[in-house]
Each structure stands twice: as structure tokens, then as C-alpha cells.
N, C-alpha and C positions, 0 to 999 in steps of 0.2 A: 780819610784813611781808615781802613778797618784794623782794630786792635785785637790781636789773638790772645786769648786767656782761656786755657783749658780747664780753669777752675769754674768757670761761668756755667750756669745752669740755664739753658736756652729753651724757648718754646717755638715750635715750627708750625707755620700755617701754610697750606697748599690749596690753590685753586686749580681744579682738574679740568682737563680737556681730552679729547680723543687721541691726539698726537702729541701735544705738549702739556707739561704742568708748570705752573708758576709758583715758586716757593719763597716765603718770607721768613727770617729769623729775627725774633725780638728776644731782649733779655728780661730779666725779673722785674725790671721797673718800667717795661713797654717800650724801651727805646729800640727802633729798627737797627738790626746789626747788618744785614744783607739781604739782597734779593737775586734770585737766580731762576733761569728757565732750563728745565731738564726735558729730555725725550721720554716718551712712554716706552721704556725698554729696561731690561734688567741691567744694561749697563748704565742707563740713566738714573735708575735707582741708586746703584753703588756710588755713581759720581756725586749725586745730591748728599748721600750720608756721609761721604768723605768731606765734602765741602761743609756741611754741617760740623762735622767733628773738628774741623780745623778752627772754629771759633769757641769751642767749648763742649759741655755735654749737652746733649739734645734730651731733655726730660719728658716731654711730652709734644704730641702733634695734633692739630686739628685740621681734618681733612674733609673736604665738600665731596659727596657722592662717593663713600666707601662702599656701596654696593654696585656701583656703575664703572665710571671712568677711573676712580681712585682705587679700585679694588686690589690691583696689583702692587700699588705702592703701600696701601694699608698692610697687606699681608708681609711685604718686606721689612717695613719698620717694626711690625710686631715681633718678627723673627729676630730683629736687632735688639729687642727689649725696650723699646720706645712705646709708652702708653699712647695709644691712638684713639681719638674721640671723633664721632661724627659731628659734622658743623652743618647747620641748616643755611639756606640762602638767606643772605642779609635781609634785614627789615627793609621794605620799600621806601617808607618815609625817609629813613636815614640813608638809604642809597641816593634818593633825590637830593638830599642836602650836601653829601660828600661827593657825589659823583660815581661813576663806574669805570673800573679797570681791573685787569687780572691781578696786578700787584695789590690794589687796594682791598679787593676781595680776599686775596690770601693774607694780608695783614689783619683785616677784619677776623678771619678764622683763626689766627693766632691769638688775638686779643680776647676773643670769646673763651678760648681755653684757659688762658692765663687767669681771666676773670671769674672762672668756675662758672660760666653761663652755659657751656656746652659740655655736658657730662654723659652723653649717650654713647655707650661702647658698641662698636661696630658687630654686626652679625659675622660669624667665623666663615661661612660660606665653604665649609669643607667636609661635610658629612651628609647623611642621607637626607636631611631636609633640603639640602641643595639640590640633590636628585629630584625631589618631590617639586621643587620651583621650577624646574626644566619642564616637567609634565604638566604643571598648572599653567604656566605661560603658554605652551603649546595648545592646551585645551581651550583657553579663552579665544584664542586665535582661530580655532577650528569651529567653535561654537558661533562666533560672530560671522564667520564666513559662510557657515551653513545656513544661518538665518538670512543672510543677505541673498544667498542664491535662491532659496525657496521664495522670498519676497519678490525677487526678479522674475522668477516664473509666473507667480500670481500675477503681477502687474502686467506681463505680456498676454496672458490668458483672458485679462478683463476686456481687452479689445479685440480678442481674436474672434474668428467666425463662430457663429452659434453651435454647429456641430462639434467643433473642437472645444469650446468652452464646456459644453454640456458633459463631454466625456472626461475633461481633466480638471475642471474647477470644482474640486471636491474638498470638504474639511480637513482630511487626512493628508498630511505631507507626503506621507509613504505612498498613499494609493494616488495622489496627484502626479508624483515621479514616474510611477509604473505605468500610468495611463499615458504619460508623454511620450514613453519609450515605445508604446504601440502605434503611435500615430504615422499614417502614411499620406503623403501629399500626392495630390491630384497632378497629373501630367499637364505641363504648359501653363501651371498656375504659380508664377514667380513669388507672390506675396505669401502665399500659404506655404510653398516649400521653404522659404526663408525663415518663416515663423517656426515651423516645425523643426528644421535643422538647429535654429538656436535653442528651443527649448529642450531639445533632447540633449544638446551639449550641456545645459545648465543641469539637466537631470542626471548626467553621468558626474558632473562635479559634485552634486549633492549627495550621491552615493558614495563617492570617494572619500568626502568629508566625514560621512557617516561611519564609514568603516574605520577611519583615521581615528574618530572619537571613541569608537568601541576598543581600538587597540590602546588608546591613551588610558581609559578608564580601567582596562585590564591591569595595566601597569601600576595605576594608582591603587587600585584595591589590594594588589599584591604587596606594594610598599606600606601602606597604611595598617594593613592586618598584621604585618610582620613587625613594624617599629612603633605602631601606637595601638595596642590591642584594647586597652582599657579606655582610651578616647573614643575609639570607634563604637564601643558598646553603649556610650550614653545616649540617651533618649533623643532622637531627632539629629543625631550627629551622623551623617553619611560619609562616604569616601572623600567627595570633593570638599565637604565642609572641613573635615578633619585635616585634610592636605593643606587647605588655605590657611588654617589657624597655625599649623605647624610652621609654615613658611613665614608668617607674620612673626611668630616667636623666634624663629631661627634655630640653628644647631646648637647655640649656647645661650639657651633662655635665662640662665644664671645672671646674664647682663641686666636683666629686668629685676628691679628691687624687689617688688611684690606684685600681688595680683592686680592692684590699682594701677601700677605702671602699665600692665598688659591691657586693662580696660582703657586706658588713655590712648595707648598704642593703637587699639580698635576703634577708638572714637566712640566709646560708650560711656565715658566718664561723664557725670551731670556736669553742667555749666550754669552759673548763676544768671538769672534773668529777671532779677527782681527790681522793682521801680516804685517808689513811694511806699504806699502801704501794700502792695502786691508782692508777695514773697513766693517765688517760683524758680524751677530749673527748666532748661531747654535742652532740645537734642544736640549733640555734640556733631558737628560737620567736620571736624578734623579727622586726623588719624588714618589708618590704612582703610580705605573704603571696601577692598575686597574682604578683609576680615569683618567689618561691620556688616556687609551684606550676608556673611556666613553665619553670624549670630543672629541676624534677622530672620534667616531661613529657619534656624533651630527654634527661635521664638514662635514663627507663625505654625510650625508643625506642632509644637507644645500647646499653643493656645487652641488648635482645633481638636486635639487628640488626647492631651495629657489632663487627667481628671484634676491634679493637684494644681496645674496652672490655670485650669478652667476656673476653680475655686478662687484662686487668687485674682484673676480677671473680675470675676463678679463682684469681689469685694471693692477693688479698687473703682469700680463703675459706680457703686452706691456712694462712694467718697466724692464723685464729681469728676474723676479723672478721665481725660479723653484717651482715645485709643492710642494716639501716639505716645502720650506720657506713659501709659501702662507698657508700651512696647519698649520705650527707653529704659523703664525700671527692669523690665524682664531681660533685656540684653546685658545690663549691669550684672544681675544676679547669675546669668548664665555664664559670663565671663569669669565673675568670681569662683563659680563652680568648676568650670573647665581647666582653669589655669593650673592648678596644682596636680591635676591628673595628667595634663599634658607634659608639665616638667618632670613627673615621675616617670612616664614613659621614656621621654627623651634622655633622662639620666642613666636609663638601662642599655642605651645605646653604646656608652663609654665603657 
């Protein structure tokens, strides 16, 4: 039997899904108070909060997927004054030992918050950076589809008749597409007419995606110049790189304790890889890979064109550092340089 005690301070854990969330309440000593399944609707959120309040005061909550399935619940709880923390997926080894179920995952989420293991504050998803995120997501999809389309065209042209291959199989993607548009099939040649109709269809798709990318890049340029003018002025930081870094930081970058937190979020913080007499660090393969790639882009640009960076690279080469080690160091320095600039730009939005 559940004992109601409004003086209790409780911790909520939620395992989120598309249609249903599973919530578990635990008290200050880690005992499970109750478990409930709720619908992913406004009514479901209110029902869950009323259910929580019937057992005591909900002080904090741990939610899996605050940026995806749990975004709505996260926002609702924050509006109610509950401290919400992002919870990572349970450790695989621990999951194998204890088993897997939605109530178990929800309970683990609550316990990780109670033990101060999960302290990450969710992104707010309510400002200009969220608008940039929409554009960045769409751009990635467009770039991928555009690349796939031209690869499909070239794959078909490799085995095409000689006269078609000579006209269309050229290095420039734009010229290749234009040449495909001008093709005309000989009458009563089924294979050739089928090939030409397909490559022309793919050529139209490539042009539509190119136009889509131009439109997205135009919107990204306007938003980044307006909302992050100082960041966009930094050497090697283009529109897409700036947008990617802003999306990684979120609309509320104050949730990050310092620049080292941002570096860890981008996967550029050094990790120990020492063994025996060898003392070294290695590349971090964790963090947001898009942000890591953005910093890598800035690193390459500076290594090729920036005099100060070239001097640094020469110095590290004489010390026996490999190219990857030098890039790791540079990405860390660039993250340290850009983070305060980014925070300053974002603070001007409020």
C-alpha cells in the first residue's frame, strides 16, 4: 500500500517513448514509491504531475531523451518548477546484469539523479538556436541526398554506351547534370531510352536539391549573421560551422559550467591513453560528432592558411607529434577560443 506524505521530497525518473512514458517515483532513501504509465499528451503530463504530487513534493526529475521524445514533458515539468536533468542510456554492462524493462530504465534514471550522477541540464529548445537546428537538420539531409543522387548518375554512366559516357561523364557535377539533360534517345532503342530517362530524372532531382540547399544556406546566413555576428567573424568559422556550434551549445549555454564542458560536449577534450612508461593522450571519440567535425573544419582551414597556426604546427612537428595529435590539440584550443565568444553572442539574444 502506498502511504501519502506531502512532506516527502521525491525524485522522478522517466523512460520516454513516442506514445507512452513510464514514470517511477523514489524517495530520499531510494525506495520506490510508485510506478505509472502516461500518455504523451498535455493531459497525460498533468495527470502525471497530479499523481506525483499525491505522494509528496517532486524536487527533481531525470528524463531520457529531453531533446526528442521527452521534450514536451521536460518543458512541462520545468514550468512547474521541477529541476529536470538529462539522463543518458543505462550502462550496457549494468543493463545485462539487471535486465531491461521500461520501469527498470525509469527507476535507473531516478536513481542516477538522486545520486548526483546525472547533472546535465537540458537544452531549452525555445529560441533562435532551435530555429537554426531545424535548418541544420534539413541541410544535412539535403547534402546527403544530393551526394547520393550524383553518385547514382555516375554509376549508371560508367556502363552507358560510349557516346553517352563521353558527353556526360565529366568531373564537374553541374556539367554532368547539364549534359544529361541534353541527351536524346534513338528511336526503337529500349535500353538507351530507359537509361536516358532515368539519368534525366536523377538530374532533375539533383537540381531540386541544389536549389533547396541554396535556400537553406541563405536562411542560415541571415540567422547566424544576425544572432552570432562575432562568432561568424572568427577565422575559419563559416555559416554552417557557426550554426552547428550554436546548436550544440543550445539556447541556454549557461547550462555548461565552463569552456571545458563545451570541449567535452564537442568531443575534443583530451583522454588519457597512458600505459607503463608511455604517457600520452588520445583523440576523444565521444561527444557531438557534428560539433567535432565543425571544429575539425576550422582546424584544417587554419592549418592551411593561418600564419599563427602554421607556426604552431611546425613547432609541434619538431617535438615529434603526429598530425592527429596536433589536430587534437588545435581543436581543443579552438573550442576554448570560440566558447566565450559564442556565449557572449547568445546572451545578447535575451
